[in-house]
Structure formats: C-alpha cells, structure tokens
C-alpha positions as CSV (number, residue, x, y, z in Angstrom):
1,M,113.5,124.7,97.3
2,P,113.8,121.3,95.9
3,L,113.5,120.5,92.2
4,L,110.2,119.2,91.0
5,K,110.6,115.7,89.1
6,E,109.6,115.2,85.7
7,K,106.5,112.5,85.4
8,G,107.8,109.1,84.8
9,H,111.8,110.0,85.8
10,N,111.6,106.6,87.6
11,I,110.4,104.7,84.9
12,D,113.0,103.3,82.3
13,L,110.4,102.3,79.4
14,S,112.0,100.1,77.0
15,H,108.8,98.3,74.9
16,L,105.2,99.3,74.5
17,V,102.9,97.7,72.2
18,I,98.9,98.1,71.8
19,H,96.8,95.8,70.1
20,K,92.9,95.7,70.1
21,A,90.4,93.1,71.0
22,N,86.7,94.0,69.5
23,K,84.0,92.2,71.4
24,V,80.3,93.1,72.4
25,A,79.0,92.1,75.6
26,G,76.7,89.1,75.7
27,E,78.2,87.7,72.3
28,K,80.9,85.2,72.1
29,K,82.6,86.6,68.8
30,V,86.1,88.1,69.3
31,T,88.3,89.6,66.7
32,I,91.9,90.9,67.3
33,K,93.7,93.5,65.8
34,L,97.6,93.0,66.5
35,A,100.1,95.6,66.1
36,D,102.6,95.4,63.3
37,E,105.5,96.6,65.4
38,E,106.2,98.4,68.9
39,L,105.9,101.8,69.3
40,K,108.7,104.1,69.6
41,I,109.4,105.4,73.0
42,N,109.0,109.0,73.4
43,K,108.1,111.4,76.7
44,Q,104.6,110.8,75.7
45,E,104.4,107.1,75.9
46,K,106.7,107.2,79.0
47,Y,104.4,109.7,80.9
48,F,101.3,107.1,79.7
49,V,103.0,104.3,81.4
50,A,104.0,106.2,84.5
51,D,100.3,107.4,85.0
52,I,99.0,104.2,84.6
53,R,101.7,102.7,87.2
54,E,101.0,105.1,89.7
55,A,97.3,104.9,89.5
56,F,97.8,101.3,89.9
57,Q,99.8,101.6,92.9
58,K,97.9,104.5,94.6
59,K,94.3,104.7,93.2
60,S,93.7,101.1,93.5
61,L,93.9,98.2,96.5
62,P,96.0,95.6,94.1
63,T,95.6,91.8,94.7
64,Y,98.6,89.9,95.1
65,G,99.5,86.2,93.9
66,I,102.1,84.2,92.2
67,F,101.7,82.2,88.8
68,E,99.1,79.3,89.4
69,N,101.2,76.3,88.2
70,Q,104.7,76.7,87.4
71,E,105.2,73.1,86.0
72,V,102.3,73.4,83.7
73,Y,102.3,76.7,82.2
74,N,99.3,78.3,80.5
75,I,100.0,79.9,76.9
76,F,100.5,83.4,78.4
77,Q,103.2,82.0,81.1
78,Q,104.7,80.0,78.6
79,Q,105.3,83.2,76.1
80,I,106.4,85.6,79.1
81,S,109.0,82.8,80.3
82,K,110.3,82.6,76.8
83,Y,110.6,86.4,76.6
84,K,112.1,86.6,79.9
85,D,114.5,84.0,79.0
86,K,115.0,85.8,75.5
87,E,114.0,83.2,73.4
88,T,111.6,85.5,71.9
89,N,111.1,89.3,71.4
90,F,108.3,91.3,73.0
91,L,106.2,91.8,69.8
92,N,106.3,88.2,69.4
93,F,105.2,87.7,73.4
94,T,102.7,90.0,72.9
95,K,100.9,88.7,69.7
96,E,100.8,85.2,71.1
97,S,99.3,86.1,74.1
98,M,96.6,88.3,72.7
99,K,95.9,85.1,70.7
100,Y,95.2,83.1,74.0
101,Y,93.2,86.3,75.2
102,E,90.9,85.9,72.3
103,R,90.2,82.3,73.2
104,I,89.5,83.6,77.0
105,L,87.2,86.3,75.8
106,K,85.0,84.0,73.7
107,D,84.7,81.8,76.6
108,T,83.6,84.8,78.7
109,T,79.9,86.2,77.8
110,Q,80.1,89.4,80.0
111,A,83.2,90.6,78.8
112,T,83.9,93.3,76.3
113,G,86.6,94.4,73.6
114,A,89.1,96.9,74.3
115,F,92.9,98.1,73.6
116,V,95.4,95.7,75.1
117,V,98.6,97.7,76.2
118,F,101.8,95.6,77.2
119,A,104.9,97.8,78.4
120,D,108.3,96.4,79.6
121,F,110.2,98.8,82.0
122,I,112.2,99.1,85.0
123,F,111.4,101.1,88.2
124,S,114.2,102.8,89.2
125,D,113.0,103.3,93.0
126,N,113.6,99.7,93.5
127,N,115.4,98.6,90.2
128,D,113.0,96.1,89.5
129,R,111.9,94.9,86.4
130,Y,108.0,94.9,85.5
131,I,105.8,93.8,82.8
132,L,102.7,95.7,83.0
133,I,99.1,94.7,81.0
134,F,96.3,96.5,80.9
135,S,93.0,97.0,79.0
136,I,91.2,100.2,78.6
137,N,88.8,102.1,76.1
138,N,89.2,105.5,74.4
139,K,85.8,106.5,76.3
140,Q,87.5,105.9,79.6
141,G,89.7,109.2,78.6
142,Y,92.8,107.8,76.7
143,N,92.8,108.8,73.0
144,L,94.3,105.5,71.4
145,N,94.2,105.5,67.5
146,E,92.6,102.5,66.4
147,D,94.0,102.3,63.1
148,Q,97.8,102.6,63.6
149,L,97.4,101.5,67.7
150,T,99.2,104.3,68.9
151,V,98.9,106.8,71.7
152,E,97.6,110.0,70.3
153,Q,97.0,112.0,73.6
154,I,96.9,111.2,77.1
155,K,94.4,113.5,79.0
156,N,91.1,113.4,81.3
157,L,92.2,110.0,82.5
158,E,89.6,107.9,84.2
159,L,91.7,105.5,86.1
160,N,88.8,104.9,88.6
161,K,87.4,102.6,85.7
162,L,90.7,100.7,85.0
163,D,89.2,97.3,86.1
164,V,91.6,94.9,83.9
165,A,95.4,95.4,84.7
166,S,98.2,93.4,86.0
167,M,101.9,94.1,87.0
168,I,104.4,91.1,86.8
169,N,107.5,91.6,88.6
170,I,110.1,89.9,86.6
171,T,112.9,90.6,88.8
172,K,111.2,88.8,91.7
173,W,109.5,86.3,89.8
174,Q,113.1,85.2,88.6
175,K,114.2,85.3,92.3
176,S,111.7,82.9,92.7
177,I,112.7,80.4,90.4
178,D,116.3,80.7,91.5
179,N,115.1,80.2,95.1
180,A,117.7,83.3,95.6
181,E,115.3,84.4,98.1
182,D,112.2,83.9,99.8
183,I,109.7,85.7,97.6
184,K,106.1,85.6,98.5
185,T,104.2,87.1,95.8
186,Y,105.4,88.7,92.3
187,L,102.2,89.3,90.7
188,S,99.7,92.1,91.5
189,F,96.3,93.1,89.9
190,I,93.7,95.8,90.0
191,R,90.8,94.2,91.8
192,G,88.2,95.8,89.9
193,K,84.8,94.3,89.5
194,K,84.9,90.7,90.3
195,N,82.7,89.2,87.4
196,I,85.1,91.4,85.0
197,S,88.4,90.8,86.4
198,A,88.0,87.1,86.9
199,Y,88.6,86.5,83.3
200,F,91.9,88.4,83.4
201,L,93.1,86.5,86.5
202,N,92.7,83.1,84.4
203,F,94.3,84.9,81.4
204,I,97.3,85.5,83.4
205,G,97.2,82.2,85.4
206,C,97.2,83.7,88.9
207,A,96.8,81.8,92.3
208,D,96.6,83.6,95.6
209,K,99.6,82.1,97.2
210,S,99.1,84.1,100.5
211,N,97.9,82.1,103.6
212,N,96.2,83.7,106.7
213,H,99.4,83.9,108.5
214,E,101.3,85.7,105.9
215,S,98.4,87.9,104.9
216,S,98.0,89.2,108.4
217,M,101.7,89.4,108.8
218,R,101.5,92.0,106.2
219,L,99.2,93.9,107.7
220,L,100.9,93.9,110.9
221,N,104.0,95.0,109.6
222,A,102.2,97.8,107.3
223,I,100.5,99.0,110.6
224,N,103.8,99.2,112.8
225,K,105.5,100.9,109.7
226,Y,102.6,103.5,109.2
227,C,102.5,104.4,112.8
228,T,106.4,105.0,113.0
229,E,106.5,107.3,110.0
230,K,103.3,109.4,111.3
231,K,105.4,109.7,114.2
232,Y,102.2,108.2,116.6
233,D,103.1,108.7,120.3
234,K,102.6,105.2,122.2
235,G,99.0,105.9,123.4
236,E,97.7,106.7,119.9
237,T,99.5,103.9,118.4
238,E,97.7,101.3,120.8
239,T,94.4,103.1,120.4
240,K,94.7,102.6,116.8
241,K,95.9,99.0,116.7
242,K,93.2,98.4,119.4
243,I,90.4,99.6,117.0
244,V,91.8,97.7,114.0
245,F,92.0,94.6,116.5
246,D,88.7,94.8,117.3
247,Y,87.3,95.0,113.7
248,C,89.3,91.9,112.6
249,H,88.4,89.8,115.4
250,D,84.8,90.8,115.1
251,S,85.0,90.1,111.4
252,I,86.5,86.6,112.1
253,K,84.3,85.8,114.7
254,N,81.5,86.5,112.1
255,K,82.7,84.9,109.1
256,K,82.8,88.5,107.3
257,E,85.6,89.7,105.2
258,I,88.5,92.0,106.6
259,L,88.8,94.7,104.4
260,L,92.1,97.1,104.0
261,S,89.6,100.0,102.9
262,H,87.7,99.7,106.0
263,I,90.8,99.4,108.2
264,S,92.1,102.7,106.4
265,V,89.6,104.3,107.7
266,L,89.5,103.0,111.3
267,I,93.0,104.4,111.2
268,D,92.7,107.7,110.0
269,S,88.9,108.8,109.5
270,E,90.1,112.4,108.3
271,N,92.2,110.6,105.4
272,P,90.6,107.3,104.8
273,D,92.5,106.3,101.8
274,N,96.0,107.2,103.2
275,F,96.9,103.9,104.7
276,S,95.1,101.8,102.0
277,M,97.8,103.7,99.4
278,F,100.6,103.1,102.1
279,A,99.7,99.3,102.6
280,S,98.8,98.2,99.4
281,D,102.3,99.6,97.8
282,E,104.3,96.6,96.5
283,K,106.8,97.0,99.8
284,Y,104.1,95.8,102.1
285,G,101.8,93.6,99.8
286,V,98.5,94.0,101.7
287,G,95.2,92.9,99.6
288,E,91.9,94.6,99.9
289,I,90.7,91.3,101.6
290,I,92.7,90.2,104.4
291,K,93.0,86.6,105.4
292,G,92.7,86.8,109.3
293,D,95.0,84.8,111.6
294,K,93.9,85.4,115.4
295,N,97.2,84.6,116.6
296,V,98.8,87.0,114.5
297,L,96.2,89.6,114.9
298,R,96.6,89.2,118.6
299,S,99.7,90.9,118.5
300,L,98.1,94.6,117.7
301,K,96.5,94.4,121.2
302,F,98.6,92.0,123.2
303,I,102.4,91.1,123.8
304,R,102.8,87.2,123.9
305,H,105.6,85.0,124.4
306,K,105.6,81.2,124.3
307,G,108.9,79.4,125.3
308,E,110.0,75.7,126.4
309,N,109.7,76.8,130.3
310,F,106.8,79.6,130.1
311,S,104.3,81.5,128.7
312,I,102.9,84.9,129.0
313,E,100.7,87.1,127.5
314,F,99.2,90.7,128.4
315,N,97.6,93.6,126.9
316,N,100.0,96.2,125.6
317,S,98.3,99.0,127.6
318,L,99.9,97.8,130.9
319,I,103.1,98.8,129.9
320,G,104.5,101.3,131.9
321,K,101.3,100.7,134.5
322,D,101.1,97.1,135.9
323,I,103.8,95.9,133.9
324,I,107.4,97.6,134.0
325,Y,110.1,96.7,131.6
326,N,113.5,97.5,133.0
327,K,115.5,97.9,129.7
328,D,118.9,98.1,130.9
329,K,118.4,94.7,133.1
330,Q,116.4,93.0,130.7
331,Q,113.6,92.4,133.6
332,L,110.1,92.7,133.8
333,L,108.1,93.7,136.9
334,I,104.3,92.4,137.2
335,K,102.5,94.6,139.8
336,H,99.0,94.1,140.7
337,L,99.1,90.5,140.6
338,P,95.3,88.9,140.4
339,E,94.7,86.5,143.8
340,D,94.3,83.3,141.6
341,L,98.3,83.5,140.5
342,I,99.3,84.8,143.8
343,S,97.7,81.5,145.5
344,Q,99.4,79.4,142.8
345,L,102.8,81.0,143.8
346,Q,102.1,80.5,147.5
347,T,101.5,77.0,146.7
348,N,104.4,76.4,144.8
349,G,107.0,78.7,146.3
C-alpha cells in the first residue's frame, strides 16, 4: 500500500505575509493595516497555502492572462518586477503593493475589506515558482488574527467563497521576458463574481492574451488528453467530441458564451466537474469562457487537410467504414463515392 503524502509535500513555501484592508461596501473610505514582518514558516502556514493552492486549481475555474502592458507597468507590476529581480525584499514588495491596492479599493464602491495574503513558493511537481495573492475574511472560515496578522487556526474552509485570488507563475513570466520559450500565459485568476473580481484584475494589471485560435486549441488538446487518460474507446471518444462540437457550433452561431462547465457536463454527466478540473489545470490552461474558433473546433468532428495540391475533409465517424486508412502503405481508400464526385473524376480522368 503506497504511503499517504503529507499535505503540502509539494509546496516549498519561502515567504508569507498577511496584511489587512478595512472597507465597508458602498463607502470609499479605506484604511490598511500593514504587517511589520513576515510570518515564520511552520507546518500550519504551509498547510494554509497548500489548501488555497489546491482550491484554486481544483475547486475553481481559473481565468488566464498576462500582464496588461509590459512596457508601462502599473505599481503592482513595478513592485513584483523589482522583487523578482531582487531589487527589494518580499515584505517591502507586499507593503508597496498594498498601498496601491488601497487606491484601487477607494475607486471601487462595491468592494469590501479583507485580509490580503501574499505567498512565495515553489511547486515541486513542475519546479515552477509562484506568487500567490488572495483576499479572504474570517467569516469565510479562516481564523486570522487581526492584531498580530498571523494564522491561528485553519479549519472549516469555505473555499467556494474565495472570489479574489491570483497566482503568478514567476518562472514562466521570466521565460516570456527572456523569449526563451513561447509562453502564452503566466497569470491565473479565480473567476469569482464579475462585479467583485474586476477590480482585482485591475490591481494586478491583467490582459487576456488568448485569441480564439489559441483558446480553442487549448480546449481541443485537453479533450484529446482527457479521452486518452480515461481510456475511452474510439466510439466513446467520437461521441463525446461530436456532442462538444455541436454545443460549441451552436454557441458560436447564436453568439453565446462557450462555457467549460457546460462542456464538462456534456463529457461526463455522472461526474460533471471532472473535466473542468482537468482542463482548468495550468498544464492545459482552459478558461471558464472559451473563445471559439470554428476552424479549430471542427477538428472535434472532422479530419481535414489543406495542401498546395489538394484539400480533403471528412467526418471522423467514417474512418473504418467508408474511409479506410492503410497505416503500413500510408494510403487512404475512399469507398461509396458520391455521384457528383464520380462525374468530376470521369470528366477529368
């Protein structure tokens, strides 16, 4: 029997700071209480961050993006850039960020105050480094000490109420700056409620970089990998892909949002959250709202090729029936040709 891994075994937490923003919804007045020092990292703090990270990835549908403007940084981006480049320490980075957050809150009437937690950790599963920032209140289940700004207890987590949170993949961000790899996104956010989380995206300075083609390719890749991992046979895979294609096609035609949560139900109605959890992982980066590219999504139902000398497209379900592929000879046999195609071939033959 394999040994159970301790919670947070894959979290190498190096820094943790808790600040406090006080604000009443509907009012503009904001006061902030800044921590004087970082928290000492013990098991309790490590468990705390591990729980939040797990909830972020598995109990939410993250939205992905990049920093809005890498040439003219907002104050948060300036501070995190200085911290990344070791021009300031973690505590100062969080304090300066909180001063900017105070300004954002003053301009956001519906926003409320809360504890604001900053964490720096390496996730050993992919060896990437992250900055995690989230806002939460004691009434949501965490018992945070308002005077000492420390974690006292971790219990009764109501993670479904975590509407304001972001993870910044520092490793990917640096690679994108260095142009070492073709990095599409390195920011992720819990979607939350639009009227609550919009100001937090503004604070971080996030832009949704993904275009229709990329967004659809991510979905296609996640579906292919999911069907392979679940070991669906050819018929099951084709059926699921066709159902998803029909939904996406109908959504695009009627100018409706394509929702990952809806696709997840279509793929496995008995376990409606499974595919959402799988696809929204950073590895695949599928957001809750998918930008549909009709040409890419057709790959769910059709096999197509367009070359210099010929183009071909056919329904996946025809393979092994009217269309036979000979793998050894790399030949394609098409049976039961339609009359108009036969006529063209005879005319030009």
